[in-house]
N, C-alpha and C positions, 0 to 999 in steps of 0.2 A: 711824899709828893705823888699826885695822880695826874697823869697826862692823858689827853684825848688821843684817839687814833691819829696817826700821821697819814693824812688822806692820800698824799702823793705816793708814799711807800706802799700803802695798802693796795692802791690801784696797780702799781708796778708789780707787786707780789703776784697779783692775779694774771697780769698780761705780758710783762716784759720778756719773759723767757719762753713764752708759748706763741707769741705773735711773730711771724717771720720778717716783717718789714717795719723797722722802727724809725718813726719820724718825730718822736717825742723826747729823745734823750738830750740831756743838757751838757754832757761831757764832750770832749774832743776825741779825735781818733786815737786809739790806744796803740802802744808799741809792745813788741815782744821783749822778753828779757834779753834775748840775743841781740835785738836791734839796739837796745840801750847800751849793752856792753860794748858793741862795736863802735860807739862814739868815743871811747877812750881805750886805746891799745894797752894791753896788760891788765885790764880790769877783770877779765875772767879769772886769772890766776889769783888776783887779790880777793875776789869774792870767794873763791874756793878755799882760801886760807882764813876766812873770817870765822871767828868762833861764835857759836850761837848762844851767847850768854845775855845777861841783862845789859841794858844801855842806861845812860844817864837820864834821869827823869825829865830834865829840860830838853834833852836831845844832845847829841854829840857836839862838841865845839866846831868840828868841821861842817856839820849840817847847819848849825845855827849861823855860822859865818857866811855860808852860801846863801841862806835866806836873807840875812842882814844886807848883803850886797845888792838886793833888789830895792832897797829903800834908802833914800838920801839921808845921811846923818845918823844912821842906825848902826849899832855894833852887835856882836853876838849876844851881849848881855841884855839887849833889848828884845830878844826872841825867846819864845817858849813854844816848843813843838808839841803836837798832840797826835792822837790816833784819828786822823781825819779832821774835817772842819766841825763835824757834829759834836765831838767831844769838847772842842775848844769853845763852841757856843755854850754848851751846857755848863762847863766849868766857870767860864767868865761870868755868865749871868747869875749863877748861884752865888758867886762871890760879891758882885757889886749891887745886887738888888735885895730888897727886903719886902715882906708883905706890907701892902699899903702904898708902895711907891707907884708912880706912873712912868710909863715908858712910851715915847712916841716912836712909832714904827712906820717907815715908808712902805706902803702896801700897793698892790699885792706883792707878796714876797714868800720866801722859804718859810714854811710853817713854824719851824723851831724858833725863829726870831720873835714870834709873838706867843707861841704856845708855852715855851719854857717860862717866860715872865708870868704868864697867867697861872701856871702850875705852882710857881713860887708864892703867889698871892699878890703879885703886882698887877697893875692894870695896864694892858697894852692899849694905847690910843692911836687909832689908824690915821696916818697922814697919807691920804689916797692920791695916787697918781691920776691925772686927768688925761683924757684922750680927745684931741681936737676934732677928730672925725666924728666920734660919738656926740660931742657937744653940738655939732652942726647937722645932726640927724643924717649922717652919711653923705652930706653934700661935699665935704672936702675930698680931695683926690685920694683914692685908695692907693697905697704904695708910697705915700709921702713920709720920708724919714723925719722923725721928730714929732710924730703924732702924739706921743706920750710926753707929759711934762709935769713938773712939780710946782705947786703954788706956795711960794715962800711967805707970802702974806698970811696964808692959812696956817702955816707952821707956827707963826707967832701967836695965833689965837689958841693953839692947842696946848701951849705951855702953861702950867699951873704951879703953885707952890710945892706940889707933890712930885713934879717931874724931876727925874734923876738922870735920864739917859735918852739919847736919840739914836735910833738904829736905822742905818741906811744900807741897802744892798745895791752896789754900783760897780759894773754894769748889772742891771736888775734882772733877776729871775722871777717872773717869766717874760717881762715886756721887752727887754733889750734897752730900756731907757738907761742913759748914762749921764751922771752929773758932769757938766762942763767945768773947766777951771774957775770960771766966774761964779758958777753955782756953788762950787766947793767953798769959795771965799764967802759967799752969802751964808752958807750953812755954818761955817766956823764962826763968823761974826755973831750970828744969833746964839749959838751954843756958848760962846765966850761971854756974851752979855748976860746970860742967865746962869753962868757957871755950871754948865751941863757937860757930861761926858758924851762921847760919840763912839759907838761900835760900828765900824765900817766893814761890812762883808764885801770883800773885794776879790772873791774867788775866781772871777772871770777877768781880772786885771791882766792887761797885756794883749787881749783880743780886741785891738783897736781897729774899727772899721771906718771911722769918719775922719781919720787923719789928725784929730785934735789931741794935743798933749795935755795930760792931766797929772797932778801929783797924787800920791796916796794920801789919805787923810792924816795918817800918822806923821807925814813929813811937814805938815803945816799947822798942826794943833797938838799941844802937849797933853791934852785930855782925851785924845783919840787913840783908839786901838784898832789896828788893821788886821783883818782875818784873811789868810790865804790857805791854799791847799794844792796838792799835786793832782787832784782829780779832774778839774775842769779845764783850765787853759793848757795844762800839760798832757791831759788825756791819760793820766796814770792813776786811776781810782783804786786799782788793786794794791797800791803801795800803802794806802791808808795813812798818809802823812799830811798833817795840816799844821798851822802855826798862828800865833798871835804875836804882833809886833807893837811895842809901846814904849814911850819915853819913861813911864812910871814903873821902874823896876821893882819897887816895893809891892805894887799891885800884881805884877807878874809873879812875884814870889808867893803871894797869897793864892793865886790861881794854881800855881804848881802844887801847893799843898792840897788843894782840892783834887787835883789830878791823881794824887796818891791813892784815892779811893776809887779811881776809875781804871784806866789802862796801866797805870804806874809808869810805864815807859814804852818806847816804840820798839818795833821789830828791828833787829840789827841789820837784816838783809834789806828791809825797806829803807832804812836810813842810807845804806850804801848806794842803792839804786837811785834814790831821790837825789843824792849828792851828784851823781853823774848827770841826771836830768837837769838839775839847776845850773851846773857848770856849762851845760850845752843848751840852756834855756832859750836863748835868742833864736837858735836854729829850730828848735822844736815848736816854739810859739809861732814863728814865721810860717812854718809848714802848715800849722793849724789855721792861721789867718787866711792863707791861700785857699784851704779847703772851704772855710766858711764863706769867703768872698765868692767863690765859684758857685756854691750852693745857694747863696742869696740871689745871685743872678738867675739861676735856674728857677728858683721859687717866684721871682718877679714875673717871668714869662708864664709860669703855671697860674698865678693869680690873675693875670690878664685874661687868659683863656677861660677862667672860671670866675670872672668878675660878678656874675649873677649870683654866685653862691657865697663868696668870701670877701671880707674887707682885709686888705693886706696892711699890716703894721710892721714894716721891716725894722730890724734892730739898729740902734745907733752904734753899739759895740756889743761884744759878748757873743755867745753861741746860740741864743734862743730868742724867739719872738712870740708875741701874743696876738694871734689873729682872731677874727670874728666871723661868724656866720652873718650874712645879710638878713635883715628882718624877713624878707620874702622867703628866703631859703629856710630860715629857722621855722617859719610857719608851715611851709611845705613838709619839712621833716617831722615836725610835731604831729601833723596829720598822719603821715606815713607810719610813724612809730606807734601812734595810737591804734592804727589799723593792723598792727602786727607786721608792718613792712612787707605787705603783699606776700605773706608766706615765707619770707626770708628773715624772720626775726632773729636778731643777734643778741638781744638782751630781754630779760623778763620785764615787760613794761609795768607789771604789778609792783615792782620794787620801787622804793622811794628815791629814784635817781632823778637828777635834773635832766633837762632836755639835752644839754651838751654832753653829759656823761652817757646818756642813752645813745647819742649819735656816735661818740667815740667807741663805745662798746660794739655798736653795729658795724663800724668800719673794721674793727679788729676781727670780728667774726666773719663778715661777708667778704672783705677785701684782703684781710691779713695785714692791714696797715694800722700802726698804733700812733695816735695823737693823744695828747694829755688834756683832759677836760679842765676848763677854768674853774670848775666847781671844787677841784682839789686845792684851790687858793681862796675858797670862799667868795668867788666872784659869781654873781647871780646871772649875768648876761652870758650869751652863748660864745664865749671866748675859748680858744684852745691854744696850747703851747706847741710850737714846732721847734725842733732842734736842728742846727745847721752844721754841727761839728764833725759828723761822721763821713768817711770816704764813700760809703754805700748810699748816701743820700739820694743820688740821681736815680738809682735803681728803685728805691722805695717810692720816690715821688712819681716815677713813671707808672708804677703799679696803681697808685692812687689816681693818677691822671686817666688811665684807661678805665678804671672802675667808674669814675664820675662821668666819663664821656659815653661809655658803652654799657654800663651796668654789669660789667664782667672784667676780671683781671686777665683774661686771655687776649 
């Protein structure tokens, strides 16, 4: 299997740990080990007594039971844990897909969800999210929640005799678009009518901003598998614990056998700490929703101040949103980048970067602020991802605000 570069990770490899102000990250505020242990008295001693041996390939019974409790009607036997969400995606897709299959992928989305099928020899068929503001040539109000939407009539036209799977990421990375309960019903009805499986990447599940209740896909469709992880909604990426939940236990057993060639099993300390987080998940996620909500409000005011430069597409739920340069500002920046940014060049304009990647590289160098270019999602228009889940969002946004207003971060 040969895979193409993971564009997002390549960009982050270059910039994430060298740029002081991060506005691109998709995870929520992390916690220290001590903060996690403080949630359960006596856990420090239990951790100290934990032996550092192998764990069960599927994950411990305790961990799987804690995950299963997040899903209506699921038990520990319906859960298969992994080393993060990435391994779960890789293993599941390699088990269910064959060369020549077609896979409908709601896009833009996390690159693995389309790249792994392509590398297997399957054909990813994009089901593209639409943007109401873009369709109206910018005439719709910037800042309107629900600018992104999925066209279910289009989905029907994408299904062929070769289609095996529909992949959705909800809440969506990078747009913040989130399927409503009615839309989930529509999706399930279409999939069931054509006997298609669904992989639901729900790693931002729980970060509800619009107040609307939604089921997990696995709760309403027996051919759906739901993907979760500790990294995003819980802000605990360092644990590297993810999971698949499905009604089809025979399928999960096949995926587990594939995992034997990957991580084999989880870290025992990660399982221990993940268990604490899951048992205290409502509190952790509520804290993170508060952070996101506050940051969204800050961003709303920022985008009003800079309405000549940006079109604001706030998230329905989740911790990220996909904003856009206005056409006028994009043209202005294209001219500036072409001219070497008046002596303050932040990127080599001779490189084959898109305008939005040049712009994000420029901000990283000149302002020390990191945004994620939409080109990492194969989006040609000048979109960029902004992440709302970190506690230092206000500081980073203030730096960007000053730079855009004054041409300086001072």
